[in-house]
N, C-alpha and C positions, 0 to 999 in steps of 0.2 A: 504494500500500500504506500502511496506517495506520502512524503512528509507533510504533516498538517501544520500550517502556519496560522495559529489562532489569532494572535494579536498583531495586527499590522498598523495599528493606530486608529483610535476611535473615540468613543465618548462624545462629549459636546464639542471637541475640537474638529469633529467631522461635519459639523453643521455648515450650511451655506452662510456666506458672509452677510452682514446686515445690509450692505450696499446692494447686493443682488436681490435680496428680499424686498428692499424698498422699491427698486425699479419694477419688480414684477407686481407687487401688491398695489402700487400706485396706478397700474394700468387695468386693474380689474374693473369691470362695469359696476356702476353704483347700483345698490340694491335698495328696494323699499324697506325702510326700517320697521321691523316688527316691534310693536310697543312692549312685548314681553321679552324681547332680547335685551337684557340689561347690560351685558358686556359682549362686544364682538371683537373683531380684529382692528378696529379703527383706532384704538388706544394702545396697540402693541401689548395687550395684556397677556397673562400667562394661560388663561383658559376662558372659554365661553360660559356665560351664565344666562340661563333661560328660566323665566318665571312660569311655574305651572299652577300656582294657586297664590292666594293672598299672602300666605305665610311660608311658602316653600318654593325653592328654585333648584334646578339641577346645574351642576358645574361639569363641563366636559373638556377633556384634554387628551392628548396622546403624545408619546415621545418614544423614539427608538433610535438605536445607533449601533455601529460596530464595536467590538471589544477594545478596551483600553488596558486590560490586564490579561495575564495568561491563564488564570484559573477560571474555567467556565462557570462554576458555582458562584464565585465572587462577582463575576461579570453579571450574572442574572440578578443578584442582589442589588448591585449598583444601578443597573438599568431600571429595575422596578422602583427603587427608592427615588430615582431621578424623575420618573414619569409621574408618580403620585405627588411629588412635591408641588406641582402647579395647583393642585386642589387646596392644599394647606395655605399656599401663598394667597389664594383668593378668600381665605377665611372659612372654607368648607371642610367637610370630612368625606373621604372616599368611601363608597359603598360597594361598587362593583368594578371589576377589571377584566379586560380581554387581552390575551397574549397576541403580540405581533411578532412573527418569526420568519426570518430568511435563513435558510440553512442548506449547504450542499448535501444532497441525499446520498452521495457516494462516501461521505464521512462516517465515522463511528457515531452511531446514534446515542451512545452513552454520553457524549459531549452535550448533545441537545438536551438530554434528560437532566444533566447537572445544571445547565443554564436555567431550565424551567423550574427545577427544584428551588434554586436560589430565589428566583422571582416569586414563586408561590409562597415561600416562607416570609418574604417581606410584605406581601399582600395580606397574609394572615396577621402579621404583627401590626399592620395598619388598621386592622379591624374590618377589612373589606372582604368581599367574596370574589374568588376567581371563577369566571363563568364560561371559559372556552377561549376562542381566539381564531386566528387565521395564520396559515403558514404557506410559504412558497419555496420551491427549489431555487436556490440562487448560488452564484459563484462564491460569495462571501457571507459570513455570519453577521446577522443583525438581529437585535432583540429589543423589545420594549413592551409597553402597555398602552391600551386605550382605557381611560379611567373615567368613571362617572361618580360625582359626589353630590352631596346635598348641602343646602345652606338656606338660612332665612334671607329673603330679599333685602331686608333692611340692614343686614350685617355683612354685605358683600364688601370685601376689600379689593381695591384695584391698585395698579402700579402708578396711578396718577392721583393727585389730591394732596400732595405734601404742602405744608404751609411754612411760611417764613418763621424761623424760630424753632422748628422741629429739630430734634436730634436723630441721628442715624445709627441704628443698631444692626450689626452684622453678627449672625449666629454661628458661623463656621469659619475656619481659617481659609485663606486663599492659597492657590498654587497647585491645584490638581493637574492642570495641563502641563506645567513645567515638570512636575515630579513624574508623571506618567510618560512624558517624552524621554526623560532619563531612564526610566524603567524599561522602556521598549528596546533600547539599545544596550541593556544590561549594565548601565553605568550607575544605577541608583543603589545605594545601600539598602538591604532588606528592611531595615528599621524605617527608612524614609518612605518606602512603599507601604509598609504596614500602617504608618501614621495616616497617609492619604486614603488608604482603603477603609480604615476605621471611620474616617470622616464621610467618605462617599456612601458607605452602607448605613450610616445613621439617619434615621427618618427625621424629617422636619416636623413630624407630628408633635413632638414634645415641646419644641420651641413655640410652635403655633398655638398649642393649648395655653401656654402662658400668655402669649399676645392676645388671645381671645378675651382675657379678663380685663384688658386695658383699652383705652382709647388709642386707636391706630389710624393715622391719616392716609397712609399709603404703604403697600407691601408688595414685594416681588421676591422670587428666588433668583439667585445669581447663578447663571449657567453660561452658555456659549458666547454671549456677547460681552462678557467680563463685568466686573464690578462697575467700571466707569460707564460701560454701555448701558447697563440696566439702570444705573443711577440717572443717566441723561434722560431715559424714558420716563423715569419717575418724576423728573423735574419738568416734563413737557417740552423738552428742547427740540428744536429743528436743527438739522446739520447746517452749519454756516461755513464749512470749509469749501474751498473752490478747487476745481481741477479734477482729474481722474482719480477715482477712489483707490486705485492701486499704483498711482504714480510715485516715483522716487525723485528726490531732488538731485541737483547736478553732481553732488558728491557721493551719490549712491546710498545716502542715508534714507531710512524710511521717513516719509513726510508725515506731518500732523503732530499737534501738541505744541503749545507755547512753552518757551523756556524762560525762566527768570532766575538767574544766579544759581545754576545747577552745580551742586557739590556732591561729593561722595560721603554718604552717611554710613558709618560702619557699625553702629550699635544695633543689636537685635531688637525686634519689635517687642513691646511689653503691653500688657493689658492695664487699663487705668484702674485706680481705686474706685470701687463702686459701693461703698458702705453707706453712703448718704441715703436717708429716708425722706421722701417727699409725699405730699398729699395729692389727691386728684384722680386716683385710680377708680375704675368702675366701668360697668358695661354700658352705662347711659351714653357715654361718648360715642358709641358706635351706632346709635339708633338711626341716624340718617346718613350713614356712611356712603351708601350707593349713590344717592343723588348728589351729595357734595363732591364725591370723587370724580364722577363723570363731568360735572360742571366745571370743577377746578381744572381737570385735565384739558378740556376743550379751551378754556381761557388761556392756560399756559402754552398750549401748542399753537395757538393763534399768534402768540408773541405780544399780546397786549398787556400781559401781566407776567413778565419773565421771572423765573426763579433761578438761583444758582446754589452752589454748595461749597463748603470748605471741608476738605478731607485732611486728616492728620495721619501721616504715615507712621508715626510713633505708636499709634494705637490700633493699626490694622493687623489683625491676627493672621499668621501665615505659618506654613510648615517649615521646620527648622532648617532644612537643607536647600531651600529655594535660592538664597543668595549665592551659595557655592555653585549650584547648577547653572545659574545665569552668568555670573562673573567669570568663573573658571572654565566652564564647559560650553557655555553659550547654548544651553538647551532651552530654546524658546520655540513657540509654535507659529505656524503660518497664519492661523486664525487670530493669534494675538496681534500680529502686524496688521491684519485687515481691520481689526477692532481699532487699532491706533489710527490708521488712515481714515476710517469712517468718521471718527469723532472730530478729527481735524482740530480747529482752534476752539472747540468747546471746552478743552481742557488746558489749564495753565499749570505748569510745574514750577515750584519754587523750592530750591535746595532739596531736590529729589534725585537720588541716585538712579542709574539706568535700571538696576535690578528691581528697584521699587516700582518704577514705571511699568516694567514688564509684568510684575505681579498684578498691578491694577488692570492691565489689559489682557491678562491671561484668561482664556476660556475655561470655565469651571464645569466639571461634571458632578452632578448631585451636590451643588453648592448650597450654602446656607440661605436663610431668609434675610432680606434687607428691608428694614421697617423704619418708617418715619413716625416718631411719636412726640407728643408735646414735651417741651423741655422740663416742665415741672414734675413729670413722672418718669423721666428717662432713667434716672439712677435706680429707681425702685424696680422698673421692668428688667433692667440689666441684672440686678441682684437676684431676681426670681429665676431668670433663665440660667444664671451661673449655678444655681442650686442643683440643676440637672446634670452638672459636670460638663456642660458645653463650653468650648473656648470662644465665647462671644465677647464683643467689645462695642463701646460707643466710639464710632470712627469719624464723626464729623457732624455738621449742622447745615440746615437749609437756610438760605438767606435771600432777601430780595434786594440786597446791595450789589449783587453780581449777576451777570447773565451767562455765566459759565461755571465750570467746576475748577476751583483752585485747590491744588494738591500741595501741601506744605508739611514741614516737619511736625 
């Protein structure tokens, strides 16, 4: 039997670039808006939300991709966790899932069995039911889920609706694309791969349960478009860069991203102290979340009320070996560079080392939730999520004093 090459590079690094999707989606014919379609693709959200009664809506999503790790069982777990994450990012809970499988029928079917076993176990952990699926014979392996969830229409979270003064919480460390790139060429220490795999197989269910008890203005999960890409969507930004999305400047350097006094920062990232207690928590803050989020997103995307953000690199959680992989081995991803080019001058870097920039542009697989919460409850929310043992952090704040994302120390 021919040698099976299971992991050729996949996960969310295999997704089409945001520029390609923008060009295609912008040319789709306009559809008459169904009043019960609460969230469609016009706000670049994580999943669709459709109201079926006054107090119930369904949340629909799907996600699948090629393997990013060599172990079929772990790949199945990661792909399932990643696919279900969109439901939690919208504030819902997954209830049913269908397998999506592409597999070479000439291969050992035990591999397929292990993939599906890993996925099934994560679906069970999520409290959902696996109800079947669809498979095709293909030259390469791909796996994922189509997932349906439930939510109250008044409690839908979208990735737009952030308000000036909100603070940004990230619930998982960054760097899965960089670490898996190193792992694919057998250059990653096993401990570094184990750290990334633990993160990718951790369900966002637990962080989402904490967030559901608080007022949250916007939420998304961080995946293939990187932290900066998903944050730009959260802020309702339009791309203001000019030129070809894949162009390089005359010196052969990847274009995109403002620079302001770039220096090399050598210290490791640390999590901030989060012991402060504040008032203001409660479910009431989410009562009109859907209407506010959609209205705020439309306003921000139109440019009449632009929002920006300040990110602090010293508080961005990341995997321990990321700096070494970037600086010494130059393990970066093509999609990371496409993310950089796509964002163009929407991002300004101040005193930010190259490896830190790559971290923020790195496409994540089964990444954490990024939530915008009111300043007065942010420390309390962070403390509660940390009690779960998750390496989360407050990484920045939303502002109406900028029209772009400022990344600083």
